[in-house]
N, C-alpha and C positions, 0 to 999 in steps of 0.2 A: 502490500498499501504507500511504499515510499513515492511522493508526489515533484514534481520536475521540477525546481525553481527556475522561471525565465531569467535571463541577465539582466538584476535592478540596475543596478550601475547604467549597465547600457540605456535602459528603462529612461531612467534617471537624466542621461545627459545629455537625451535626445530633447531634454524639456527646458537642457541650464538654459537658453538663450532668451527663454520665455521671459518676462516682466515679472516673474513672483520669483523666476529663482535667480532678478538679476541681484540681488545683496551679499550669495553668498560665490564663494571661488571655485570655483570649479571641483579641487583637491577636495575643500569639505567633502561638496556635495556625491564625490565618486567616494569617501568615506565614509559619507551614510549610508547608501547603495549599500557597499561591501559590509559593515556592519550588520544592514538588516539582511542580507540574504545570506551573512553566517546564521545569521537566529532560526531564517522559513528554515535554511539545511537540517539544521539541528532538531530544529520542533519535527521537522519531518520524521527524523529519526525516529524518534522518541513517543508519535504517534502513532509510523508503522507499528515501535514495538505494543507499546502500552494497548494501542487495537485489539492485540491478541488474547487480552485475558478480558476485553469489557470494558478498559479504562479511557478519559480519555486525559490530558493532560492535568487540568487542572481538577479531575475525580482524585488518579496519584499525590501530589503534591499536597492532598490534603491529605489523606492515609496519610504523608510520609513529616508532615507537620503535625497530625494530632497524637500520630505515637513517639515524636520527640517528643514534644511538649500536651502529656495526660492533661487535661483538661481545660487545656486554652478558649478562650472565648469567642464570639465574631469578630466582633473586632480587630481582634486580634490575629486573626488568621486572616480577617480579610487584608491586615496591611502588610502580613508575610505573602502575600498570593497574586499582591498587587490589582485587586478587585475590589467590588464595594461592595457593603456587607446586603442589598440584597441578590446582588448574583452570590454570595458564599451564603445567602441562606436559600435561597434557588438548589443547590449545589448540593449541601446538607439535608435537607429532606430526601431528597430522592436517593441519597445513603444512607438513609436516618430507611427509608419504606423498605433499601434492598436488606437489611440487617446489618450492617457494613459500622454504621456509631451509632452513638447513647447520647443524648441530650439530657444534661443532668437539669438541676435548677443550678443558683449559682446559690450558697444558701446567705451568703454577703450579703447578695444583689437579687432580688425571688423575677425583676425583671430581668437577668441575663439567663444565659445558657453556659454551661461548661460543657462543651465534648471529650468522647471515649472513643477508641476502637471497640469493636464489639471482639471478641476472640473470628469472628468470619471476618471482617475487615483485617485487624492481623494476621492471621493468616493467607488473606489476599497479599502483603505487602510483603509478607516476608516470602510468599511465589516471587513476586516479581521485581524484586529491589536487586537479589544478586542477580540477574540476567539483566537489569537496567546499568548494571554498574558494569558488568560484560559490557555492554554493549559502549558506554563511554569511551569506556578504557577501547575500544577497538578502534573508534573515534580518534580519540586523542592518542592514540602509539602513530599516528601517522603524521606527530612529529617529533623531532630529537627535542632532550632536554633544553639547549639550547633556546629552542626559536621556541619553546614554551614558554621559557624564562623572556625571551624579550616581547612576547605577546602581550603575557600576564602585566607586565609592567605595563606597558599603554592600555591596553585593557582598562585595567583596577586604575590607573590614570582617567580613564572617561565615564565607565562606574562615576566615583565619584564627584566627579564634574557634571552630567545628570541627573544625578539622585536629588531626588529633593530634600531626602534628610540626609545630611553626609556622615549619621551618626550612622544611620541604615546600610549594614553591605552584606545586600542579596546572594554572593557569594559564599561567602558561612552562612547563612540562614540556608539553604537551600540545600543539595542532593547532599554535598562534603560534610555536614556536620550527622548529619542521620548515621549512628554505627547500633547505639541499643543494645552495646554487648555485644556485639553479635559480628563476625569477621568471614567475609567471604575471601575467598582464596583470588587471586590477581588472574588473568587469564596474560600469560608470559607466552 
């Protein structure tokens, strides 16, 4: 189910001479296109893998974040997912109906809910996560450590400049921080 990502850099460059783009240098436009294309390629690999388990990317990250922070509330989860509370609520409702997540009223705030994985949700995450890590490793193994270090320096600079909250480091809050005491072997 891997989708072909069109050449976004080329598409944006076609429009580079348009009035709307006049204030942006061609290099910055190419940078934007390259970042967007990189995201779309990674996104396609994730979608294809997760679809085999009946998961979308947001549902996978919901399982991951709740496992990492049992009892997380909707607002904090929405912040980690970079989406609205209403979108998070809609996704959670479906996952509650499917038996993957339990909602419990927050004893300190009766208007709020704390979220927990059920055994079914935990089992699914434990089934999906090792292969997900293997896939990420396969994708990233195409780069030498030196290339990865150079890109990491630049990408961290980009992330810190684009983040609305300089204290929020999404690189550390997403897949890399979840291990829940489990170790999966690297695919060398």
